[in-house]
PDB file of all heavy atoms in Angstrom:
ATOM      1  N   MET A   1     -29.140  60.906   8.905  1.00  0.00           N
ATOM      2  CA  MET A   1     -30.340  60.143   8.666  1.00  0.00           C
ATOM      3  C   MET A   1     -30.081  59.048   7.640  1.00  0.00           C
ATOM      4  O   MET A   1     -30.639  57.956   7.734  1.00  0.00           O
ATOM      5  CB  MET A   1     -31.455  61.061   8.195  1.00  0.00           C
ATOM      6  CG  MET A   1     -32.760  60.386   8.060  1.00  0.00           C
ATOM      7  SD  MET A   1     -34.018  61.645   7.843  1.00  0.00           S
ATOM      8  CE  MET A   1     -35.327  60.667   7.249  1.00  0.00           C
ATOM      9  N   GLY A   2     -29.235  59.262   6.657  1.00  0.00           N
ATOM     10  CA  GLY A   2     -28.978  58.265   5.630  1.00  0.00           C
ATOM     11  C   GLY A   2     -28.431  56.963   6.176  1.00  0.00           C
ATOM     12  O   GLY A   2     -28.859  55.882   5.786  1.00  0.00           O
ATOM     13  N   LEU A   3     -27.472  57.046   7.103  1.00  0.00           N
ATOM     14  CA  LEU A   3     -26.912  55.826   7.676  1.00  0.00           C
ATOM     15  C   LEU A   3     -27.932  55.074   8.510  1.00  0.00           C
ATOM     16  O   LEU A   3     -27.953  53.845   8.515  1.00  0.00           O
ATOM     17  CB  LEU A   3     -25.672  56.140   8.523  1.00  0.00           C
ATOM     18  CG  LEU A   3     -24.398  56.395   7.735  1.00  0.00           C
ATOM     19  CD1 LEU A   3     -23.272  56.808   8.673  1.00  0.00           C
ATOM     20  CD2 LEU A   3     -24.006  55.179   6.933  1.00  0.00           C
ATOM     21  N   ALA A   4     -28.781  55.788   9.203  1.00  0.00           N
ATOM     22  CA  ALA A   4     -29.820  55.139  10.003  1.00  0.00           C
ATOM     23  C   ALA A   4     -30.776  54.351   9.106  1.00  0.00           C
ATOM     24  O   ALA A   4     -31.172  53.230   9.439  1.00  0.00           O
ATOM     25  CB  ALA A   4     -30.582  56.168  10.820  1.00  0.00           C
ATOM     26  N   ILE A   5     -31.133  54.914   7.981  1.00  0.00           N
ATOM     27  CA  ILE A   5     -32.024  54.227   7.039  1.00  0.00           C
ATOM     28  C   ILE A   5     -31.324  53.005   6.457  1.00  0.00           C
ATOM     29  O   ILE A   5     -31.903  51.916   6.382  1.00  0.00           O
ATOM     30  CB  ILE A   5     -32.496  55.184   5.924  1.00  0.00           C
ATOM     31  CG1 ILE A   5     -33.408  56.256   6.521  1.00  0.00           C
ATOM     32  CG2 ILE A   5     -33.187  54.427   4.800  1.00  0.00           C
ATOM     33  CD1 ILE A   5     -33.744  57.381   5.568  1.00  0.00           C
ATOM     34  N   ASN A   6     -30.063  53.166   6.050  1.00  0.00           N
ATOM     35  CA  ASN A   6     -29.318  52.038   5.495  1.00  0.00           C
ATOM     36  C   ASN A   6     -29.186  50.911   6.507  1.00  0.00           C
ATOM     37  O   ASN A   6     -29.378  49.738   6.188  1.00  0.00           O
ATOM     38  CB  ASN A   6     -27.931  52.479   5.028  1.00  0.00           C
ATOM     39  CG  ASN A   6     -28.001  53.283   3.760  1.00  0.00           C
ATOM     40  OD1 ASN A   6     -28.808  53.027   2.891  1.00  0.00           O
ATOM     41  ND2 ASN A   6     -27.150  54.281   3.650  1.00  0.00           N
ATOM     42  N   ARG A   7     -28.846  51.267   7.741  1.00  0.00           N
ATOM     43  CA  ARG A   7     -28.704  50.250   8.770  1.00  0.00           C
ATOM     44  C   ARG A   7     -30.029  49.522   8.990  1.00  0.00           C
ATOM     45  O   ARG A   7     -30.072  48.295   9.108  1.00  0.00           O
ATOM     46  CB  ARG A   7     -28.213  50.866  10.072  1.00  0.00           C
ATOM     47  CG  ARG A   7     -28.157  49.854  11.197  1.00  0.00           C
ATOM     48  CD  ARG A   7     -27.634  50.475  12.474  1.00  0.00           C
ATOM     49  NE  ARG A   7     -26.568  49.608  12.926  1.00  0.00           N
ATOM     50  CZ  ARG A   7     -25.510  49.975  13.594  1.00  0.00           C
ATOM     51  NH1 ARG A   7     -25.332  51.225  13.902  1.00  0.00           N
ATOM     52  NH2 ARG A   7     -24.624  49.108  13.971  1.00  0.00           N
ATOM     53  N   SER A   8     -31.121  50.247   9.027  1.00  0.00           N
ATOM     54  CA  SER A   8     -32.437  49.649   9.215  1.00  0.00           C
ATOM     55  C   SER A   8     -32.762  48.657   8.103  1.00  0.00           C
ATOM     56  O   SER A   8     -33.248  47.549   8.364  1.00  0.00           O
ATOM     57  CB  SER A   8     -33.490  50.754   9.275  1.00  0.00           C
ATOM     58  OG  SER A   8     -34.778  50.218   9.311  1.00  0.00           O
ATOM     59  N   ILE A   9     -32.494  49.047   6.878  1.00  0.00           N
ATOM     60  CA  ILE A   9     -32.775  48.169   5.730  1.00  0.00           C
ATOM     61  C   ILE A   9     -31.904  46.924   5.786  1.00  0.00           C
ATOM     62  O   ILE A   9     -32.380  45.794   5.620  1.00  0.00           O
ATOM     63  CB  ILE A   9     -32.572  48.921   4.402  1.00  0.00           C
ATOM     64  CG1 ILE A   9     -33.630  50.020   4.253  1.00  0.00           C
ATOM     65  CG2 ILE A   9     -32.598  47.955   3.215  1.00  0.00           C
ATOM     66  CD1 ILE A   9     -33.362  50.991   3.130  1.00  0.00           C
ATOM     67  N   ILE A  10     -30.612  47.111   6.018  1.00  0.00           N
ATOM     68  CA  ILE A  10     -29.677  45.981   6.059  1.00  0.00           C
ATOM     69  C   ILE A  10     -30.047  45.021   7.188  1.00  0.00           C
ATOM     70  O   ILE A  10     -30.101  43.803   6.989  1.00  0.00           O
ATOM     71  CB  ILE A  10     -28.229  46.498   6.198  1.00  0.00           C
ATOM     72  CG1 ILE A  10     -27.803  47.164   4.892  1.00  0.00           C
ATOM     73  CG2 ILE A  10     -27.270  45.367   6.563  1.00  0.00           C
ATOM     74  CD1 ILE A  10     -26.511  47.960   4.981  1.00  0.00           C
ATOM     75  N   GLU A  11     -30.314  45.561   8.386  1.00  0.00           N
ATOM     76  CA  GLU A  11     -30.657  44.694   9.512  1.00  0.00           C
ATOM     77  C   GLU A  11     -31.998  44.005   9.324  1.00  0.00           C
ATOM     78  O   GLU A  11     -32.183  42.876   9.770  1.00  0.00           O
ATOM     79  CB  GLU A  11     -30.598  45.483  10.813  1.00  0.00           C
ATOM     80  CG  GLU A  11     -29.169  45.829  11.199  1.00  0.00           C
ATOM     81  CD  GLU A  11     -29.054  46.607  12.496  1.00  0.00           C
ATOM     82  OE1 GLU A  11     -30.095  47.027  13.052  1.00  0.00           O
ATOM     83  OE2 GLU A  11     -27.908  46.794  12.942  1.00  0.00           O
ATOM     84  N   SER A  12     -32.933  44.650   8.637  1.00  0.00           N
ATOM     85  CA  SER A  12     -34.228  43.999   8.403  1.00  0.00           C
ATOM     86  C   SER A  12     -34.100  42.805   7.457  1.00  0.00           C
ATOM     87  O   SER A  12     -34.972  41.945   7.423  1.00  0.00           O
ATOM     88  CB  SER A  12     -35.249  45.000   7.854  1.00  0.00           C
ATOM     89  OG  SER A  12     -34.970  45.330   6.517  1.00  0.00           O
ATOM     90  N   HIS A  13     -32.995  42.749   6.718  1.00  0.00           N
ATOM     91  CA  HIS A  13     -32.725  41.615   5.830  1.00  0.00           C
ATOM     92  C   HIS A  13     -31.729  40.634   6.451  1.00  0.00           C
ATOM     93  O   HIS A  13     -31.181  39.775   5.770  1.00  0.00           O
ATOM     94  CB  HIS A  13     -32.192  42.122   4.481  1.00  0.00           C
ATOM     95  CG  HIS A  13     -33.253  42.738   3.638  1.00  0.00           C
ATOM     96  ND1 HIS A  13     -33.580  44.068   3.711  1.00  0.00           N
ATOM     97  CD2 HIS A  13     -34.090  42.189   2.722  1.00  0.00           C
ATOM     98  CE1 HIS A  13     -34.552  44.326   2.860  1.00  0.00           C
ATOM     99  NE2 HIS A  13     -34.886  43.201   2.251  1.00  0.00           N
ATOM    100  N   GLY A  14     -31.486  40.784   7.760  1.00  0.00           N
ATOM    101  CA  GLY A  14     -30.608  39.843   8.459  1.00  0.00           C
ATOM    102  C   GLY A  14     -29.133  40.173   8.358  1.00  0.00           C
ATOM    103  O   GLY A  14     -28.293  39.334   8.671  1.00  0.00           O
ATOM    104  N   GLY A  15     -28.792  41.368   7.937  1.00  0.00           N
ATOM    105  CA  GLY A  15     -27.393  41.749   7.778  1.00  0.00           C
ATOM    106  C   GLY A  15     -26.895  42.637   8.899  1.00  0.00           C
ATOM    107  O   GLY A  15     -27.598  42.892   9.882  1.00  0.00           O
ATOM    108  N   HIS A  16     -25.666  43.095   8.728  1.00  0.00           N
ATOM    109  CA  HIS A  16     -25.018  43.964   9.711  1.00  0.00           C
ATOM    110  C   HIS A  16     -24.306  45.092   8.985  1.00  0.00           C
ATOM    111  O   HIS A  16     -23.798  44.905   7.880  1.00  0.00           O
ATOM    112  CB  HIS A  16     -24.011  43.185  10.549  1.00  0.00           C
ATOM    113  CG  HIS A  16     -24.624  42.061  11.307  1.00  0.00           C
ATOM    114  ND1 HIS A  16     -25.316  42.246  12.472  1.00  0.00           N
ATOM    115  CD2 HIS A  16     -24.674  40.736  11.050  1.00  0.00           C
ATOM    116  CE1 HIS A  16     -25.749  41.078  12.908  1.00  0.00           C
ATOM    117  NE2 HIS A  16     -25.382  40.149  12.049  1.00  0.00           N
ATOM    118  N   LEU A  17     -24.231  46.251   9.618  1.00  0.00           N
ATOM    119  CA  LEU A  17     -23.534  47.424   9.094  1.00  0.00           C
ATOM    120  C   LEU A  17     -22.626  47.946  10.191  1.00  0.00           C
ATOM    121  O   LEU A  17     -23.048  48.073  11.335  1.00  0.00           O
ATOM    122  CB  LEU A  17     -24.543  48.507   8.690  1.00  0.00           C
ATOM    123  CG  LEU A  17     -23.974  49.873   8.284  1.00  0.00           C
ATOM    124  CD1 LEU A  17     -23.209  49.778   6.980  1.00  0.00           C
ATOM    125  CD2 LEU A  17     -25.095  50.892   8.185  1.00  0.00           C
ATOM    126  N   TRP A  18     -21.345  48.202   9.848  1.00  0.00           N
ATOM    127  CA  TRP A  18     -20.422  48.769  10.818  1.00  0.00           C
ATOM    128  C   TRP A  18     -19.388  49.608  10.095  1.00  0.00           C
ATOM    129  O   TRP A  18     -19.299  49.585   8.869  1.00  0.00           O
ATOM    130  CB  TRP A  18     -19.778  47.679  11.670  1.00  0.00           C
ATOM    131  CG  TRP A  18     -18.797  46.817  10.954  1.00  0.00           C
ATOM    132  CD1 TRP A  18     -17.431  46.941  10.941  1.00  0.00           C
ATOM    133  CD2 TRP A  18     -19.079  45.675  10.145  1.00  0.00           C
ATOM    134  NE1 TRP A  18     -16.854  45.953  10.176  1.00  0.00           N
ATOM    135  CE2 TRP A  18     -17.853  45.158   9.679  1.00  0.00           C
ATOM    136  CE3 TRP A  18     -20.250  45.034   9.767  1.00  0.00           C
ATOM    137  CZ2 TRP A  18     -17.764  44.043   8.853  1.00  0.00           C
ATOM    138  CZ3 TRP A  18     -20.152  43.926   8.943  1.00  0.00           C
ATOM    139  CH2 TRP A  18     -18.937  43.441   8.504  1.00  0.00           C
ATOM    140  N   ALA A  19     -18.617  50.347  10.868  1.00  0.00           N
ATOM    141  CA  ALA A  19     -17.612  51.246  10.303  1.00  0.00           C
ATOM    142  C   ALA A  19     -16.339  51.175  11.130  1.00  0.00           C
ATOM    143  O   ALA A  19     -16.370  50.893  12.328  1.00  0.00           O
ATOM    144  CB  ALA A  19     -18.129  52.674  10.280  1.00  0.00           C
ATOM    145  N   THR A  20     -15.217  51.416  10.459  1.00  0.00           N
ATOM    146  CA  THR A  20     -13.933  51.555  11.144  1.00  0.00           C
ATOM    147  C   THR A  20     -13.316  52.870  10.703  1.00  0.00           C
ATOM    148  O   THR A  20     -13.522  53.310   9.577  1.00  0.00           O
ATOM    149  CB  THR A  20     -12.971  50.394  10.819  1.00  0.00           C
ATOM    150  OG1 THR A  20     -12.712  50.371   9.425  1.00  0.00           O
ATOM    151  CG2 THR A  20     -13.550  49.053  11.244  1.00  0.00           C
ATOM    152  N   THR A  21     -12.564  53.479  11.605  1.00  0.00           N
ATOM    153  CA  THR A  21     -11.939  54.764  11.321  1.00  0.00           C
ATOM    154  C   THR A  21     -10.442  54.679  11.583  1.00  0.00           C
ATOM    155  O   THR A  21     -10.022  54.126  12.598  1.00  0.00           O
ATOM    156  CB  THR A  21     -12.552  55.873  12.201  1.00  0.00           C
ATOM    157  OG1 THR A  21     -13.945  55.924  11.935  1.00  0.00           O
ATOM    158  CG2 THR A  21     -11.932  57.218  11.915  1.00  0.00           C
ATOM    159  N   LYS A  22      -9.650  55.209  10.646  1.00  0.00           N
ATOM    160  CA  LYS A  22      -8.207  55.324  10.825  1.00  0.00           C
ATOM    161  C   LYS A  22      -7.854  56.803  10.762  1.00  0.00           C
ATOM    162  O   LYS A  22      -8.181  57.480   9.785  1.00  0.00           O
ATOM    163  CB  LYS A  22      -7.457  54.561   9.735  1.00  0.00           C
ATOM    164  CG  LYS A  22      -7.601  53.067   9.841  1.00  0.00           C
ATOM    165  CD  LYS A  22      -6.727  52.361   8.820  1.00  0.00           C
ATOM    166  CE  LYS A  22      -6.873  50.857   8.954  1.00  0.00           C
ATOM    167  NZ  LYS A  22      -6.074  50.140   7.971  1.00  0.00           N
ATOM    168  N   ALA A  23      -7.222  57.269  11.811  1.00  0.00           N
ATOM    169  CA  ALA A  23      -6.861  58.690  11.891  1.00  0.00           C
ATOM    170  C   ALA A  23      -6.088  59.112  10.643  1.00  0.00           C
ATOM    171  O   ALA A  23      -5.133  58.451  10.226  1.00  0.00           O
ATOM    172  CB  ALA A  23      -6.034  58.947  13.140  1.00  0.00           C
ATOM    173  N   GLY A  24      -6.533  60.174  10.012  1.00  0.00           N
ATOM    174  CA  GLY A  24      -5.880  60.698   8.825  1.00  0.00           C
ATOM    175  C   GLY A  24      -6.208  59.972   7.536  1.00  0.00           C
ATOM    176  O   GLY A  24      -5.793  60.394   6.465  1.00  0.00           O
ATOM    177  N   GLN A  25      -6.916  58.867   7.627  1.00  0.00           N
ATOM    178  CA  GLN A  25      -7.236  58.094   6.424  1.00  0.00           C
ATOM    179  C   GLN A  25      -8.731  58.041   6.140  1.00  0.00           C
ATOM    180  O   GLN A  25      -9.139  57.640   5.067  1.00  0.00           O
ATOM    181  CB  GLN A  25      -6.687  56.667   6.552  1.00  0.00           C
ATOM    182  CG  GLN A  25      -5.174  56.621   6.602  1.00  0.00           C
ATOM    183  CD  GLN A  25      -4.662  55.190   6.657  1.00  0.00           C
ATOM    184  OE1 GLN A  25      -5.405  54.230   6.477  1.00  0.00           O
ATOM    185  NE2 GLN A  25      -3.383  55.049   6.908  1.00  0.00           N
ATOM    186  N   GLY A  26      -9.538  58.356   7.122  1.00  0.00           N
ATOM    187  CA  GLY A  26     -10.987  58.365   6.907  1.00  0.00           C
ATOM    188  C   GLY A  26     -11.686  57.161   7.496  1.00  0.00           C
ATOM    189  O   GLY A  26     -11.111  56.387   8.248  1.00  0.00           O
ATOM    190  N   THR A  27     -12.926  57.022   7.119  1.00  0.00           N
ATOM    191  CA  THR A  27     -13.792  55.967   7.650  1.00  0.00           C
ATOM    192  C   THR A  27     -14.203  55.034   6.527  1.00  0.00           C
ATOM    193  O   THR A  27     -14.512  55.466   5.426  1.00  0.00           O
ATOM    194  CB  THR A  27     -15.047  56.591   8.295  1.00  0.00           C
ATOM    195  OG1 THR A  27     -14.629  57.485   9.327  1.00  0.00           O
ATOM    196  CG2 THR A  27     -15.960  55.538   8.876  1.00  0.00           C
ATOM    197  N   THR A  28     -14.197  53.744   6.828  1.00  0.00           N
ATOM    198  CA  THR A  28     -14.639  52.727   5.875  1.00  0.00           C
ATOM    199  C   THR A  28     -15.887  52.066   6.446  1.00  0.00           C
ATOM    200  O   THR A  28     -15.907  51.667   7.610  1.00  0.00           O
ATOM    201  CB  THR A  28     -13.549  51.660   5.654  1.00  0.00           C
ATOM    202  OG1 THR A  28     -12.358  52.308   5.203  1.00  0.00           O
ATOM    203  CG2 THR A  28     -13.985  50.635   4.624  1.00  0.00           C
ATOM    204  N   PHE A  29     -16.913  51.967   5.627  1.00  0.00           N
ATOM    205  CA  PHE A  29     -18.163  51.335   6.036  1.00  0.00           C
ATOM    206  C   PHE A  29     -18.240  49.945   5.415  1.00  0.00           C
ATOM    207  O   PHE A  29     -17.880  49.749   4.251  1.00  0.00           O
ATOM    208  CB  PHE A  29     -19.362  52.168   5.588  1.00  0.00           C
ATOM    209  CG  PHE A  29     -19.436  53.490   6.298  1.00  0.00           C
ATOM    210  CD1 PHE A  29     -18.786  54.594   5.794  1.00  0.00           C
ATOM    211  CD2 PHE A  29     -20.150  53.604   7.477  1.00  0.00           C
ATOM    212  CE1 PHE A  29     -18.841  55.815   6.453  1.00  0.00           C
ATOM    213  CE2 PHE A  29     -20.209  54.813   8.144  1.00  0.00           C
ATOM    214  CZ  PHE A  29     -19.555  55.919   7.631  1.00  0.00           C
ATOM    215  N   TYR A  30     -18.724  48.997   6.195  1.00  0.00           N
ATOM    216  CA  TYR A  30     -18.859  47.612   5.754  1.00  0.00           C
ATOM    217  C   TYR A  30     -20.284  47.160   6.001  1.00  0.00           C
ATOM    218  O   TYR A  30     -20.944  47.637   6.913  1.00  0.00           O
ATOM    219  CB  TYR A  30     -17.936  46.692   6.565  1.00  0.00           C
ATOM    220  CG  TYR A  30     -16.479  47.024   6.481  1.00  0.00           C
ATOM    221  CD1 TYR A  30     -15.900  47.890   7.400  1.00  0.00           C
ATOM    222  CD2 TYR A  30     -15.679  46.464   5.501  1.00  0.00           C
ATOM    223  CE1 TYR A  30     -14.552  48.192   7.345  1.00  0.00           C
ATOM    224  CE2 TYR A  30     -14.327  46.761   5.436  1.00  0.00           C
ATOM    225  CZ  TYR A  30     -13.765  47.626   6.360  1.00  0.00           C
ATOM    226  OH  TYR A  30     -12.435  47.920   6.303  1.00  0.00           O
ATOM    227  N   PHE A  31     -20.733  46.218   5.203  1.00  0.00           N
ATOM    228  CA  PHE A  31     -22.012  45.580   5.501  1.00  0.00           C
ATOM    229  C   PHE A  31     -21.977  44.149   5.002  1.00  0.00           C
ATOM    230  O   PHE A  31     -21.227  43.799   4.100  1.00  0.00           O
ATOM    231  CB  PHE A  31     -23.197  46.347   4.903  1.00  0.00           C
ATOM    232  CG  PHE A  31     -23.327  46.268   3.407  1.00  0.00           C
ATOM    233  CD1 PHE A  31     -24.122  45.294   2.832  1.00  0.00           C
ATOM    234  CD2 PHE A  31     -22.673  47.170   2.597  1.00  0.00           C
ATOM    235  CE1 PHE A  31     -24.256  45.219   1.454  1.00  0.00           C
ATOM    236  CE2 PHE A  31     -22.804  47.109   1.225  1.00  0.00           C
ATOM    237  CZ  PHE A  31     -23.597  46.129   0.651  1.00  0.00           C
ATOM    238  N   THR A  32     -22.769  43.316   5.645  1.00  0.00           N
ATOM    239  CA  THR A  32     -22.943  41.936   5.218  1.00  0.00           C
ATOM    240  C   THR A  32     -24.434  41.663   5.077  1.00  0.00           C
ATOM    241  O   THR A  32     -25.259  42.265   5.768  1.00  0.00           O
ATOM    242  CB  THR A  32     -22.359  40.927   6.244  1.00  0.00           C
ATOM    243  OG1 THR A  32     -23.027  41.090   7.487  1.00  0.00           O
ATOM    244  CG2 THR A  32     -20.865  41.134   6.419  1.00  0.00           C
ATOM    245  N   LEU A  33     -24.750  40.774   4.181  1.00  0.00           N
ATOM    246  CA  LEU A  33     -26.121  40.295   4.000  1.00  0.00           C
ATOM    247  C   LEU A  33     -26.057  38.782   3.860  1.00  0.00           C
ATOM    248  O   LEU A  33     -25.126  38.259   3.242  1.00  0.00           O
ATOM    249  CB  LEU A  33     -26.761  40.890   2.744  1.00  0.00           C
ATOM    250  CG  LEU A  33     -27.056  42.374   2.762  1.00  0.00           C
ATOM    251  CD1 LEU A  33     -27.489  42.850   1.389  1.00  0.00           C
ATOM    252  CD2 LEU A  33     -28.139  42.678   3.784  1.00  0.00           C
ATOM    253  N   PRO A  34     -27.025  38.072   4.421  1.00  0.00           N
ATOM    254  CA  PRO A  34     -27.024  36.631   4.233  1.00  0.00           C
ATOM    255  C   PRO A  34     -27.274  36.306   2.763  1.00  0.00           C
ATOM    256  O   PRO A  34     -27.973  37.048   2.067  1.00  0.00           O
ATOM    257  CB  PRO A  34     -28.164  36.137   5.121  1.00  0.00           C
ATOM    258  CG  PRO A  34     -29.033  37.315   5.332  1.00  0.00           C
ATOM    259  CD  PRO A  34     -28.171  38.528   5.203  1.00  0.00           C
ATOM    260  N   GLY A  35     -26.698  35.235   2.313  1.00  0.00           N
ATOM    261  CA  GLY A  35     -26.873  34.844   0.915  1.00  0.00           C
ATOM    262  C   GLY A  35     -27.440  33.443   0.819  1.00  0.00           C
ATOM    263  O   GLY A  35     -27.635  32.754   1.812  1.00  0.00           O
ATOM    264  N   ARG A  36     -27.696  33.064  -0.370  1.00  0.00           N
ATOM    265  CA  ARG A  36     -28.116  31.698  -0.619  1.00  0.00           C
ATOM    266  C   ARG A  36     -27.461  31.244  -1.911  1.00  0.00           C
ATOM    267  O   ARG A  36     -27.182  32.033  -2.806  1.00  0.00           O
ATOM    268  CB  ARG A  36     -29.620  31.564  -0.688  1.00  0.00           C
ATOM    269  CG  ARG A  36     -30.259  32.418  -1.730  1.00  0.00           C
ATOM    270  CD  ARG A  36     -31.759  32.271  -1.671  1.00  0.00           C
ATOM    271  NE  ARG A  36     -32.352  33.335  -2.469  1.00  0.00           N
ATOM    272  CZ  ARG A  36     -33.600  33.392  -2.797  1.00  0.00           C
ATOM    273  NH1 ARG A  36     -34.411  32.453  -2.406  1.00  0.00           N
ATOM    274  NH2 ARG A  36     -34.070  34.378  -3.511  1.00  0.00           N
ATOM    275  N   MET A  37     -27.239  29.971  -2.004  1.00  0.00           N
ATOM    276  CA  MET A  37     -26.576  29.417  -3.167  1.00  0.00           C
ATOM    277  C   MET A  37     -27.596  29.171  -4.267  1.00  0.00           C
ATOM    278  O   MET A  37     -28.657  28.589  -4.020  1.00  0.00           O
ATOM    279  CB  MET A  37     -25.884  28.115  -2.791  1.00  0.00           C
ATOM    280  CG  MET A  37     -24.858  27.695  -3.780  1.00  0.00           C
ATOM    281  SD  MET A  37     -23.746  26.509  -3.040  1.00  0.00           S
ATOM    282  CE  MET A  37     -24.417  25.012  -3.657  1.00  0.00           C
ATOM    283  N   ALA A  38     -27.284  29.611  -5.454  1.00  0.00           N
ATOM    284  CA  ALA A  38     -28.175  29.399  -6.591  1.00  0.00           C
ATOM    285  C   ALA A  38     -28.073  27.946  -7.059  1.00  0.00           C
ATOM    286  O   ALA A  38     -26.997  27.362  -7.092  1.00  0.00           O
ATOM    287  CB  ALA A  38     -27.801  30.337  -7.730  1.00  0.00           C
ATOM    288  N   VAL A  39     -29.198  27.384  -7.409  1.00  0.00           N
ATOM    289  CA  VAL A  39     -29.246  26.020  -7.937  1.00  0.00           C
ATOM    290  C   VAL A  39     -29.547  26.127  -9.428  1.00  0.00           C
ATOM    291  O   VAL A  39     -30.525  26.766  -9.827  1.00  0.00           O
ATOM    292  CB  VAL A  39     -30.338  25.193  -7.227  1.00  0.00           C
ATOM    293  CG1 VAL A  39     -30.436  23.808  -7.838  1.00  0.00           C
ATOM    294  CG2 VAL A  39     -30.072  25.131  -5.736  1.00  0.00           C
ATOM    295  N   PRO A  40     -28.705  25.521 -10.272  1.00  0.00           N
ATOM    296  CA  PRO A  40     -28.980  25.574 -11.706  1.00  0.00           C
ATOM    297  C   PRO A  40     -30.363  25.035 -12.027  1.00  0.00           C
ATOM    298  O   PRO A  40     -30.823  24.049 -11.440  1.00  0.00           O
ATOM    299  CB  PRO A  40     -27.885  24.654 -12.307  1.00  0.00           C
ATOM    300  CG  PRO A  40     -26.797  24.656 -11.281  1.00  0.00           C
ATOM    301  CD  PRO A  40     -27.485  24.783  -9.955  1.00  0.00           C
ATOM    302  N   HIS A  41     -31.038  25.690 -12.944  1.00  0.00           N
ATOM    303  CA  HIS A  41     -32.420  25.357 -13.313  1.00  0.00           C
ATOM    304  C   HIS A  41     -32.564  23.885 -13.703  1.00  0.00           C
ATOM    305  O   HIS A  41     -33.550  23.237 -13.354  1.00  0.00           O
ATOM    306  CB  HIS A  41     -32.874  26.246 -14.454  1.00  0.00           C
ATOM    307  CG  HIS A  41     -34.323  26.091 -14.815  1.00  0.00           C
ATOM    308  ND1 HIS A  41     -34.988  24.898 -14.859  1.00  0.00           N
ATOM    309  CD2 HIS A  41     -35.248  27.016 -15.140  1.00  0.00           C
ATOM    310  CE1 HIS A  41     -36.230  25.066 -15.211  1.00  0.00           C
ATOM    311  NE2 HIS A  41     -36.418  26.346 -15.388  1.00  0.00           N
ATOM    312  N   ASN A  42     -31.584  23.321 -14.376  1.00  0.00           N
ATOM    313  CA  ASN A  42     -31.711  21.939 -14.838  1.00  0.00           C
ATOM    314  C   ASN A  42     -31.617  20.911 -13.694  1.00  0.00           C
ATOM    315  O   ASN A  42     -31.876  19.748 -13.898  1.00  0.00           O
ATOM    316  CB  ASN A  42     -30.678  21.617 -15.920  1.00  0.00           C
ATOM    317  CG  ASN A  42     -29.253  21.753 -15.434  1.00  0.00           C
ATOM    318  OD1 ASN A  42     -28.998  22.302 -14.360  1.00  0.00           O
ATOM    319  ND2 ASN A  42     -28.312  21.285 -16.209  1.00  0.00           N
ATOM    320  N   LEU A  43     -31.261  21.352 -12.472  1.00  0.00           N
ATOM    321  CA  LEU A  43     -31.211  20.432 -11.347  1.00  0.00           C
ATOM    322  C   LEU A  43     -32.488  20.450 -10.515  1.00  0.00           C
ATOM    323  O   LEU A  43     -32.658  19.638  -9.626  1.00  0.00           O
ATOM    324  CB  LEU A  43     -30.010  20.757 -10.447  1.00  0.00           C
ATOM    325  CG  LEU A  43     -28.638  20.562 -11.082  1.00  0.00           C
ATOM    326  CD1 LEU A  43     -27.552  20.948 -10.089  1.00  0.00           C
ATOM    327  CD2 LEU A  43     -28.439  19.130 -11.540  1.00  0.00           C
ATOM    328  N   ILE A  44     -33.383  21.384 -10.814  1.00  0.00           N
ATOM    329  CA  ILE A  44     -34.644  21.477 -10.081  1.00  0.00           C
ATOM    330  C   ILE A  44     -35.658  20.558 -10.743  1.00  0.00           C
ATOM    331  O   ILE A  44     -35.883  20.621 -11.945  1.00  0.00           O
ATOM    332  CB  ILE A  44     -35.162  22.943 -10.072  1.00  0.00           C
ATOM    333  CG1 ILE A  44     -34.156  23.855  -9.394  1.00  0.00           C
ATOM    334  CG2 ILE A  44     -36.522  23.006  -9.378  1.00  0.00           C
ATOM    335  CD1 ILE A  44     -34.506  25.323  -9.481  1.00  0.00           C
ATOM    336  N   ARG A  45     -36.253  19.679  -9.978  1.00  0.00           N
ATOM    337  CA  ARG A  45     -37.217  18.723 -10.544  1.00  0.00           C
ATOM    338  C   ARG A  45     -38.561  18.890  -9.945  1.00  0.00           C
ATOM    339  O   ARG A  45     -38.828  19.169  -8.895  1.00  0.00           O
ATOM    340  CB  ARG A  45     -36.736  17.304 -10.321  1.00  0.00           C
ATOM    341  CG  ARG A  45     -35.444  17.084 -11.036  1.00  0.00           C
ATOM    342  CD  ARG A  45     -34.918  15.713 -10.749  1.00  0.00           C
ATOM    343  NE  ARG A  45     -33.538  15.716 -11.185  1.00  0.00           N
ATOM    344  CZ  ARG A  45     -32.985  14.755 -11.860  1.00  0.00           C
ATOM    345  NH1 ARG A  45     -33.662  13.685 -12.132  1.00  0.00           N
ATOM    346  NH2 ARG A  45     -31.745  14.817 -12.222  1.00  0.00           N
TER     347      ARG A  45
END
């Protein structure tokens, strides 16, 4: 249930969640989220 909740939250924010498995080494989980570039306060007019 935990992964389902995490995936739902990540996807609702426009991201993706996936996993890869290597025999004998385990599973690695990855996720991405869209970002935005911060604008320094002194440049906002």
